[in-house]
C-alpha positions as CSV (number, residue, x, y, z in Angstrom):
1,X,0.3,19.8,11.1
2,X,1.2,21.2,7.6
3,X,4.7,22.5,7.7
4,X,5.6,23.1,4.1
5,X,3.8,23.4,0.7
6,X,5.7,23.3,-2.6
7,X,3.8,23.8,-5.9
8,X,5.7,23.6,-9.2
9,X,4.4,24.2,-12.8
10,X,0.8,24.2,-11.6
11,X,-1.6,26.4,-13.7
12,X,-0.1,29.9,-13.5
13,X,2.3,29.0,-10.7
14,X,5.9,28.5,-11.8
15,X,7.3,27.6,-8.4
16,X,5.8,28.4,-5.0
17,X,7.2,27.3,-1.7
18,X,5.7,28.3,1.7
19,X,6.2,27.3,5.3
20,X,3.0,27.5,7.4
21,X,3.0,27.8,11.2
22,X,0.8,26.6,14.0
23,X,-2.4,28.4,14.9
24,X,-4.3,30.7,12.4
25,X,-2.8,31.1,8.9
26,X,-4.6,33.5,6.6
27,X,-4.2,33.8,2.8
28,X,-5.4,37.0,1.2
29,X,-5.0,38.7,-2.2
30,X,-6.7,40.4,-5.0
31,X,-9.4,38.6,-7.0
32,X,-7.8,36.4,-9.6
33,X,-4.4,36.4,-7.9
34,X,-4.5,32.6,-7.7
35,X,-6.0,31.7,-4.3
36,X,-8.3,29.2,-5.9
37,X,-5.4,27.6,-7.7
38,X,-3.6,27.1,-4.4
39,X,-6.8,25.5,-3.0
40,X,-6.9,23.2,-6.1
41,X,-3.3,22.2,-5.3
42,X,-4.4,21.3,-1.8
43,X,-7.2,19.3,-3.3
44,X,-4.7,17.2,-5.3
45,X,-2.9,16.3,-2.0
46,X,-6.2,15.1,-0.7
47,X,-6.7,12.8,-3.7
48,X,-8.7,14.9,-6.2
49,X,-8.7,13.6,-9.7
50,X,-6.0,15.3,-11.9
51,X,-6.4,17.0,-15.3
52,X,-3.6,17.7,-17.8
53,X,-5.0,21.2,-18.0
54,X,-3.4,21.8,-14.6
55,X,0.1,21.6,-16.1
56,X,1.7,25.0,-16.7
57,X,2.2,25.9,-20.4
58,X,5.6,24.7,-21.6
59,X,6.1,22.2,-18.8
60,X,5.8,18.4,-18.9
61,X,4.7,17.8,-15.3
62,X,3.0,19.7,-12.5
63,X,4.0,18.8,-8.9
64,X,2.4,19.5,-5.6
65,X,4.3,18.4,-2.4
66,X,3.5,18.8,1.3
67,X,5.4,18.1,4.4
68,X,3.4,17.3,7.6
69,X,4.5,16.9,11.2
70,X,2.8,13.7,12.5
71,X,4.8,13.1,15.7
72,X,1.7,13.5,17.8
73,X,-0.8,11.9,15.5
74,X,-1.0,8.5,17.1
75,X,-4.0,7.2,15.0
76,X,-2.4,8.1,11.7
77,X,1.0,6.6,12.8
78,X,-0.7,3.3,13.7
79,X,-2.7,3.3,10.4
80,X,0.5,3.9,8.4
81,X,2.2,1.1,10.2
82,X,-0.7,-1.3,9.6
83,X,-0.4,-0.4,5.9
84,X,3.3,-1.3,5.8
85,X,4.7,2.3,5.6
86,X,7.9,3.4,7.5
87,X,6.6,5.7,10.2
88,X,8.7,8.8,11.0
89,X,7.8,12.1,12.7
90,X,7.5,13.7,9.3
91,X,5.3,12.7,6.4
92,X,5.6,13.8,2.7
93,X,2.8,13.6,0.2
94,X,3.5,14.3,-3.4
95,X,1.3,14.4,-6.5
96,X,2.7,14.6,-10.0
97,X,0.4,15.3,-13.0
98,X,1.8,14.7,-16.5
99,X,0.7,16.5,-19.7
100,X,-0.3,13.2,-21.1
101,X,-3.0,13.0,-18.4
102,X,-1.4,10.5,-16.1
103,X,-1.1,11.2,-12.4
104,X,1.1,9.6,-9.8
105,X,0.9,9.9,-6.0
106,X,3.7,9.3,-3.5
107,X,3.7,8.9,0.3
108,X,7.1,9.2,1.9
109,X,8.6,8.3,-1.5
110,X,6.5,5.2,-2.0
111,X,4.1,5.1,-4.9
112,X,0.5,4.8,-3.8
113,X,-2.9,4.7,-5.5
114,X,-5.5,7.4,-4.9
115,X,-7.6,4.8,-3.1
116,X,-4.7,4.4,-0.6
117,X,-3.9,8.1,-0.5
118,X,-7.4,9.6,0.1
119,X,-8.2,8.1,3.6
120,X,-4.7,8.8,4.9
121,X,-4.6,12.4,3.6
122,X,-8.0,13.1,5.0
123,X,-6.7,12.2,8.4
124,X,-4.2,15.0,8.0
125,X,-6.2,17.8,6.5
126,X,-9.9,18.7,6.1
127,X,-11.3,21.3,3.7
128,X,-14.2,23.2,5.2
129,X,-16.3,24.7,2.4
130,X,-16.3,22.0,-0.2
131,X,-18.2,18.8,-0.1
132,X,-15.1,16.7,-0.8
133,X,-12.6,15.7,1.9
134,X,-14.8,16.8,4.8
135,X,-15.2,14.0,7.3
136,X,-18.0,15.8,9.2
137,X,-20.2,15.4,6.1
138,X,-20.1,11.6,6.6
139,X,-22.9,10.4,8.8
140,X,-20.6,7.8,10.6
141,X,-18.6,10.8,12.0
142,X,-21.6,12.4,13.6
143,X,-22.1,9.7,16.3
144,X,-18.5,9.9,17.3
145,X,-18.7,13.7,17.6
146,X,-21.9,13.6,19.6
147,X,-20.5,11.0,22.0
148,X,-17.4,13.0,22.6
149,X,-19.4,16.2,23.1
150,X,-21.6,14.4,25.6
151,X,-18.6,12.8,27.4
152,X,-19.8,9.2,26.8
153,X,-16.9,7.9,24.7
154,X,-15.7,5.5,27.4
155,X,-19.2,4.0,27.8
156,X,-19.6,3.6,24.1
157,X,-16.2,1.8,23.9
158,X,-17.3,-0.6,26.7
159,X,-20.6,-1.1,24.9
160,X,-18.7,-1.9,21.6
161,X,-16.5,-4.5,23.3
162,X,-19.6,-6.1,24.8
163,X,-21.3,-6.1,21.3
164,X,-18.4,-7.8,19.7
165,X,-18.3,-10.4,22.6
166,X,-22.0,-11.1,22.0
167,X,-21.4,-11.5,18.3
168,X,-18.6,-14.0,19.0
169,X,-20.8,-16.0,21.3
170,X,-23.7,-16.0,18.8
171,X,-21.4,-17.1,16.0
172,X,-20.1,-20.0,18.2
173,X,-23.7,-21.0,19.0
174,X,-24.7,-20.9,15.3
175,X,-21.7,-23.0,14.4
176,X,-22.5,-25.5,17.1
177,X,-26.1,-25.8,15.9
178,X,-25.1,-26.2,12.3
179,X,-22.7,-28.9,13.3
180,X,-25.2,-30.8,15.5
181,X,-26.7,-32.6,12.5
182,X,-23.4,-34.1,11.5
183,X,-22.0,-34.5,15.0
184,X,-22.6,-38.2,15.5
185,X,-21.2,-39.0,12.1
186,X,-18.2,-36.9,12.9
187,X,-17.7,-38.6,16.2
188,X,-17.7,-42.0,14.5
189,X,-15.3,-40.8,11.9
190,X,-12.9,-39.2,14.4
191,X,-13.1,-42.2,16.8
192,X,-12.2,-44.6,13.9
193,X,-9.2,-42.5,12.9
194,X,-7.9,-42.1,16.4
195,X,-8.4,-45.9,17.1
196,X,-6.6,-46.8,13.9
197,X,-3.6,-44.7,14.7
198,X,-3.5,-45.7,18.3
199,X,-3.7,-49.4,17.4
200,X,-0.5,-49.1,15.5
201,X,1.3,-47.9,18.6
202,X,3.7,-45.7,16.6
203,X,6.8,-44.1,17.9
204,X,8.8,-41.4,16.2
205,X,12.1,-43.3,15.9
206,X,10.6,-46.8,15.0
207,X,10.5,-46.4,11.2
208,X,14.2,-45.5,11.0
209,X,15.2,-48.4,13.3
210,X,13.1,-50.8,11.2
211,X,14.6,-49.7,8.0
212,X,18.1,-50.3,9.4
213,X,17.1,-53.7,10.6
214,X,15.6,-54.5,7.1
215,X,18.9,-53.7,5.5
216,X,20.7,-56.2,7.8
217,X,18.1,-58.9,7.1
218,X,18.4,-58.4,3.4
219,X,22.2,-58.9,3.4
220,X,22.3,-61.4,6.3
221,X,23.9,-64.3,4.4
222,X,26.6,-62.0,2.9
223,X,27.4,-60.5,6.3
224,X,27.5,-64.0,8.0
225,X,29.9,-65.4,5.3
226,X,32.2,-62.4,5.6
227,X,32.2,-62.5,9.4
228,X,32.9,-66.3,9.6
229,X,35.6,-66.0,7.0
230,X,37.2,-63.1,8.8
231,X,37.1,-65.0,12.1
232,X,38.7,-68.1,10.6
233,X,41.4,-66.0,8.9
234,X,42.3,-64.1,12.0
235,X,41.8,-66.8,14.7
236,X,39.8,-70.0,13.9
237,X,41.7,-71.7,11.1
238,X,44.9,-73.7,11.4
239,X,47.8,-71.3,10.8
240,X,45.6,-68.3,11.4
241,X,47.0,-64.8,11.6
242,X,46.8,-64.6,15.4
243,X,48.5,-68.0,15.7
244,X,51.4,-67.1,13.5
245,X,51.8,-63.7,15.1
246,X,51.8,-65.3,18.6
247,X,54.5,-67.7,17.5
248,X,56.6,-64.9,16.0
249,X,56.3,-62.9,19.2
250,X,57.4,-65.9,21.3
251,X,60.5,-66.3,19.0
252,X,61.4,-62.7,19.3
253,X,61.1,-62.8,23.1
254,X,63.3,-65.9,23.2
255,X,66.2,-64.0,21.5
256,X,65.6,-60.9,23.5
257,X,68.6,-61.5,25.7
258,X,70.8,-61.6,22.6
259,X,69.2,-58.6,20.9
260,X,67.1,-56.3,23.1
261,X,65.7,-54.5,20.1
262,X,64.0,-57.6,18.9
263,X,62.3,-58.0,22.3
264,X,60.8,-54.5,21.8
265,X,59.3,-55.6,18.5
266,X,57.8,-58.5,20.3
267,X,55.9,-56.2,22.6
268,X,54.5,-54.4,19.6
269,X,53.3,-57.6,18.1
270,X,51.7,-58.7,21.4
271,X,49.7,-55.4,21.5
272,X,48.6,-55.9,17.9
273,X,47.7,-59.5,18.6
274,X,45.4,-58.5,21.5
275,X,43.5,-56.1,19.2
276,X,43.3,-58.7,16.4
277,X,41.9,-61.2,18.8
278,X,39.2,-58.7,19.8
279,X,38.3,-58.1,16.2
280,X,38.1,-61.9,15.7
281,X,35.8,-62.2,18.6
282,X,33.5,-59.4,17.3
283,X,33.4,-61.1,13.9
284,X,32.4,-64.4,15.4
285,X,29.7,-62.6,17.4
286,X,28.4,-60.9,14.3
287,X,28.4,-64.2,12.4
288,X,26.3,-65.8,15.2
289,X,23.9,-62.8,15.1
290,X,23.4,-63.1,11.4
291,X,21.5,-66.2,12.0
292,X,18.2,-64.3,12.6
293,X,15.1,-66.0,13.8
294,X,12.9,-67.3,11.0
295,X,10.1,-65.0,9.9
296,X,11.7,-61.8,11.3
297,X,12.2,-60.2,7.9
298,X,8.5,-60.7,7.1
299,X,7.5,-59.1,10.4
300,X,9.7,-56.1,9.7
301,X,8.3,-55.7,6.2
302,X,4.7,-55.9,7.5
303,X,5.4,-53.3,10.1
304,X,7.0,-50.9,7.6
305,X,4.0,-51.4,5.3
306,X,1.6,-50.5,8.2
307,X,3.6,-47.3,8.9
308,X,3.6,-46.4,5.1
309,X,-0.1,-46.9,4.9
310,X,-0.8,-44.6,7.8
311,X,1.5,-42.0,6.4
312,X,-0.3,-42.1,3.0
313,X,-3.6,-41.8,4.7
314,X,-3.0,-39.1,7.3
315,X,0.3,-37.2,7.0
316,X,3.8,-37.4,5.4
317,X,5.7,-38.3,8.6
318,X,5.1,-40.5,11.7
319,X,5.3,-37.4,13.9
320,X,2.6,-35.7,11.9
321,X,0.4,-38.8,12.0
322,X,0.6,-38.8,15.8
323,X,-0.4,-35.1,15.7
324,X,-3.5,-36.0,13.6
325,X,-4.4,-38.5,16.4
326,X,-4.0,-35.8,19.0
327,X,-6.2,-33.4,17.0
328,X,-8.9,-36.1,16.6
329,X,-8.9,-36.8,20.3
330,X,-9.2,-33.0,21.1
331,X,-12.1,-32.6,18.7
332,X,-13.8,-35.8,20.0
333,X,-13.6,-34.3,23.5
334,X,-15.3,-31.1,22.3
335,X,-18.0,-33.0,20.4
336,X,-18.7,-35.3,23.3
337,X,-19.1,-32.4,25.7
338,X,-21.1,-30.2,23.2
339,X,-24.1,-30.2,25.5
340,X,-22.1,-28.5,28.3
341,X,-20.6,-26.1,25.8
342,X,-24.0,-25.1,24.4
343,X,-25.4,-24.5,27.9
344,X,-22.5,-22.2,28.7
345,X,-22.8,-20.3,25.4
346,X,-26.5,-19.8,25.8
347,X,-26.1,-18.5,29.3
348,X,-23.4,-16.1,28.1
349,X,-25.6,-15.0,25.2
350,X,-28.6,-14.3,27.5
351,X,-26.4,-12.4,30.0
352,X,-24.6,-10.3,27.3
353,X,-27.9,-9.5,25.5
354,X,-29.4,-8.2,28.7
355,X,-26.3,-6.1,29.6
356,X,-26.1,-4.8,26.1
357,X,-29.7,-3.6,26.1
358,X,-29.3,-2.0,29.5
359,X,-26.0,-0.2,28.6
360,X,-27.4,0.7,25.1
361,X,-30.5,2.3,26.7
362,X,-28.3,4.3,29.1
363,X,-26.2,5.5,26.2
364,X,-29.3,6.4,24.2
365,X,-30.6,8.6,27.1
366,X,-27.3,10.4,27.4
367,X,-27.1,10.9,23.6
368,X,-30.6,12.4,23.7
369,X,-29.6,14.9,26.4
370,X,-26.3,15.7,24.7
371,X,-28.0,16.2,21.3
372,X,-30.3,18.8,22.8
373,X,-27.4,20.7,24.4
374,X,-25.4,20.5,21.2
375,X,-28.3,21.7,19.0
376,X,-28.7,24.8,21.2
377,X,-25.0,25.6,21.2
378,X,-24.6,25.1,17.4
379,X,-27.6,27.3,16.6
380,X,-26.3,30.0,19.0
381,X,-22.9,29.9,17.1
382,X,-24.7,30.0,13.8
383,X,-26.7,33.1,14.9
384,X,-23.4,34.7,15.7
385,X,-22.2,33.8,12.1
386,X,-25.1,35.7,10.3
387,X,-27.2,32.5,10.1
388,X,-29.9,33.4,12.7
389,X,-32.7,31.5,11.1
390,X,-30.8,28.2,10.7
391,X,-32.2,25.1,12.3
392,X,-29.7,22.5,13.4
393,X,-31.1,19.1,14.5
394,X,-29.4,15.9,15.6
395,X,-31.7,13.0,14.5
396,X,-31.5,9.8,16.5
397,X,-33.2,7.0,14.7
398,X,-33.8,3.7,16.6
399,X,-32.4,0.6,15.0
400,X,-34.3,-2.6,14.6
401,X,-31.2,-4.5,16.0
402,X,-28.4,-3.3,18.2
403,X,-25.3,-2.1,16.3
404,X,-21.7,-1.8,17.3
405,X,-22.2,1.9,18.1
406,X,-25.5,1.6,20.0
407,X,-29.2,1.3,19.6
408,X,-29.7,4.3,17.2
409,X,-28.2,6.0,14.2
410,X,-27.0,9.6,14.6
411,X,-27.2,12.1,11.8
412,X,-26.8,15.9,11.7
413,X,-29.5,17.8,9.8
414,X,-29.6,21.4,8.8
415,X,-32.1,23.9,7.4
416,X,-30.2,27.2,6.6
417,X,-33.3,29.2,5.8
418,X,-36.7,29.6,7.4
419,X,-39.4,27.3,5.9
420,X,-36.9,24.9,4.4
421,X,-36.9,21.2,5.3
422,X,-34.1,19.7,7.4
423,X,-31.5,18.0,5.2
424,X,-28.2,16.2,5.8
425,X,-25.1,18.4,5.9
426,X,-23.9,17.0,2.6
427,X,-26.9,18.4,0.8
428,X,-26.4,22.0,1.8
429,X,-25.8,23.8,-1.5
430,X,-23.9,27.0,-0.4
431,X,-20.2,26.6,0.2
432,X,-20.2,29.7,2.4
433,X,-23.0,28.4,4.5
434,X,-21.4,25.0,4.8
435,X,-18.1,26.5,5.9
436,X,-19.9,28.5,8.7
437,X,-21.9,25.4,9.8
438,X,-18.7,23.4,10.1
439,X,-17.0,26.3,11.8
440,X,-19.8,26.4,14.4
441,X,-19.4,22.6,15.0
442,X,-15.6,23.1,15.4
443,X,-16.4,26.0,17.8
444,X,-18.7,23.9,19.9
445,X,-16.3,21.0,20.0
446,X,-12.9,22.4,19.2
447,X,-10.9,19.4,20.4
448,X,-13.2,16.6,19.2
449,X,-11.8,16.2,15.7
450,X,-8.5,14.4,15.3
451,X,-7.7,16.1,11.9
452,X,-4.8,18.4,12.8
453,X,-5.1,20.9,9.8
454,X,-8.4,22.6,8.8
455,X,-8.7,24.6,5.6
456,X,-11.6,27.1,5.4
457,X,-12.6,28.3,2.0
458,X,-15.6,30.6,1.3
459,X,-16.2,30.9,5.0
460,X,-16.6,34.7,4.5
461,X,-19.0,34.5,1.5
462,X,-21.9,37.0,1.9
463,X,-20.9,38.4,5.3
464,X,-19.2,41.5,6.6
465,X,-18.9,44.0,9.5
466,X,-19.6,42.6,12.9
467,X,-20.3,39.1,11.6
468,X,-16.9,39.0,9.8
469,X,-15.2,39.8,13.1
470,X,-17.2,37.1,14.8
471,X,-16.0,34.6,12.1
472,X,-12.4,35.7,12.5
473,X,-12.6,35.3,16.3
474,X,-14.2,31.8,16.0
475,X,-11.5,30.8,13.5
476,X,-8.9,32.0,15.9
477,X,-10.5,30.0,18.7
478,X,-10.6,26.9,16.6
479,X,-6.9,27.4,15.7
480,X,-5.9,27.0,19.4
481,X,-6.7,23.3,19.1
482,X,-5.8,22.7,15.4
483,X,-3.9,24.4,12.7
484,X,-6.2,26.6,10.5
485,X,-5.6,27.8,7.0
486,X,-8.2,30.3,5.7
487,X,-8.6,32.0,2.3
488,X,-10.5,35.3,3.0
489,X,-11.3,38.6,1.4
490,X,-12.3,40.2,4.7
491,X,-9.8,42.3,6.8
492,X,-11.9,41.6,9.9
493,X,-11.1,37.8,9.5
494,X,-7.5,38.4,8.5
495,X,-6.9,40.6,11.5
496,X,-6.9,37.6,13.8
497,X,-4.2,35.7,12.0
498,X,-1.0,34.4,13.6
499,X,0.6,34.2,10.1
500,X,-0.6,36.3,7.2
501,X,0.3,35.3,3.6
502,X,-0.4,37.3,0.5
503,X,-1.2,35.7,-2.9
504,X,0.2,37.9,-5.7
505,X,0.0,37.7,-9.4
506,X,2.5,39.4,-11.7
507,X,3.8,39.3,-15.3
508,X,7.4,38.3,-16.1
509,X,8.6,38.2,-19.7
510,X,5.0,38.0,-21.0
511,X,4.0,35.2,-18.6
512,X,1.6,35.4,-15.6
513,X,3.1,34.1,-12.4
514,X,1.5,33.6,-8.9
515,X,3.5,33.9,-5.7
516,X,2.6,33.4,-2.0
517,X,4.6,35.6,0.4
518,X,4.6,35.6,4.2
519,X,4.1,39.2,5.4
520,X,6.0,40.9,8.1
521,X,4.3,43.3,10.4
522,X,4.5,46.4,8.2
523,X,3.6,44.5,5.0
524,X,0.7,43.0,6.8
525,X,-0.6,46.4,7.7
526,X,-0.3,47.5,4.1
527,X,-2.2,44.4,2.9
528,X,-4.9,45.0,5.5
529,X,-5.2,48.6,4.4
530,X,-5.6,47.5,0.8
531,X,-8.4,45.1,1.9
532,X,-10.1,48.0,3.8
533,X,-9.7,50.8,1.3
534,X,-9.3,49.1,-2.1
535,X,-6.5,50.0,-4.5
536,X,-5.8,53.3,-2.9
537,X,-3.9,53.2,0.4
538,X,-4.0,56.3,2.7
539,X,-2.7,57.1,6.1
540,X,-6.2,56.7,7.4
541,X,-6.6,53.1,6.0
542,X,-3.2,52.3,7.3
543,X,-4.2,53.5,10.8
544,X,-7.5,51.6,10.6
545,X,-5.5,48.5,9.6
546,X,-3.2,48.8,12.7
547,X,-6.2,49.4,14.9
548,X,-8.1,46.4,13.6
549,X,-5.1,44.2,14.2
550,X,-4.5,45.5,17.7
551,X,-8.2,45.1,18.6
552,X,-8.2,41.5,17.3
553,X,-5.1,40.7,19.3
554,X,-6.7,42.2,22.4
555,X,-9.8,40.1,21.8
556,X,-7.7,36.9,21.5
557,X,-5.8,37.7,24.7
558,X,-9.0,38.5,26.7
559,X,-10.4,35.1,25.8
560,X,-7.4,33.5,27.5
561,X,-5.5,32.2,24.5
562,X,-1.7,32.1,24.2
563,X,0.2,32.5,21.0
564,X,0.9,29.3,19.2
């Protein structure tokens, strides 16, 4: 719902800020006061192209900004999230038009293109009376509206899921058929790759272990010489370290009775001696191990070369090479069982095709019945809106192939005058007629459109009297399900408003200014009296205005509507 509208330096508007309410909001004012300018500002929010002529004289930029409540608009919130916008309960749209002709658009402070803005803004607000920004002029919206009117939305959703399932099965079958010609070659290729990797009997840790062993083999002689020399120095040679330490320890123990302190040193030497003997033993063992079996280094090099070749051919690491082997085996299994897969897919395709045709035929029958009811109801509404000769027809055109929405294309056609041919809604010339046609559609299905704010312009063109009251009542009815903003010249329409705003033009210091004021009860009566009696307001016109408002409120209450 539109909460606030701020217009700054736009045409003859210096600064205008207004808070709209739920339900039926009416904008009235004398001809030329600036109502069309406000509608132009709304058009900018919906993505209209901007012109530097819109910038108020003496200003560099014109700005239009709107605050919307989207807390309950689940579809829009999901769409915003999918497009990467931060989703909050409020949404701000701002357009800035520069005198140099450039235009910028912002959504919650983020710069967006008009291509991004338009579809999102049109989910928030729809202008009834102009061909732009009106989703019901798009043929693809007609099918959804008819299905909702006929109560078959759930069936169509189930049909759509089945249609997509059939598409998936058909695509898999086509891919299977296309691959059949190369299947045997592919099997041979995959089998060769899998066998080559399997023959190598790789393990993830083997390469690292082999590289460590290669380093030992490459320095075997140096390690053996060092180990033997160390053993001899510590233990093996005559006069070795261990022998001399052992003799020293014996001597210190021998004089221990004379000097106990020296006996303590002997114990220390004994402990060191034991450790040195262990080191000597390890060195001798390493020296013996350094005598590797002949040809081992060649075996290690060959194995490492095999691993390197497989890595170059298949993947950067042994782990990834093994993953390639697993993938080959999985694809081989699929290709070897392709006959079974084809049989299953063909059975699914036949079953889904039959079910789709059956469900599509049921939907077609229900659409046909719903179309007849909807045509009659819309034409009845149009007759009540001073368009008694209008023909409204829902054309159901059979498709050569099933589509995601059913077996036919749905399109609303209209002939506003007797003798005229039925034409698509978008080709109806009169803005006033189009507004009333769309109002009739909203009246027939008031809760079918997810757009929360509807703006009616020119809806009162060429009507008056009883018809004007009917239009006001129907706008009021529609406003129970969606916020309605209506620009009108007719007091019979304005009388039904929940909130009444007056557009006023004045001159200040030689410049023309436009303002939009929300009227209290007494000011509303005066504005209604002006609309009834022209420039001169009398006690009689004031009384007529009060009576018209009271009658309109009584009508709304009698139809079972609560205040918004």
